[in-house]
C-alpha positions, 0 to 999 in steps of 0.5 A: 502482490509483489512490490514490482507489481505495486510500482507498475500499478502506480506508474499506470496511474502516473504516480511514483511512491514518492508522489503518492506519499506526499499527496497523502502526507506520508513520509516517502521512505515510510511508504517504501519500507511498508511496501518492501516489508508487506507486499506479498506477505500473508499477514496483515501489519500490526502497526496502524500507520502501516495498515493505513498506508497499505489500505489506502495504496490498495484502494488507489491501485485497485488491488489488495497488496496484502490479502485481507487489507480491504476485506477488514474494512468492509466488515467494519 
């Protein structure tokens, strides 16, 4: 999923990156950087915070931003 698609999905829910980040206690710049780095990437992030941001954001928009980010949660 491309970062423009992520932004569009959030906008459909009436949210921006900044609003979403602040509601969940994340630094808005960190959320933007994680999306820019991992949106459309084939590998999962190694950092816990990046992984958590991608997982929560994927749950919010209803689609995986990075393939496998929600499936790993289902196995746990």
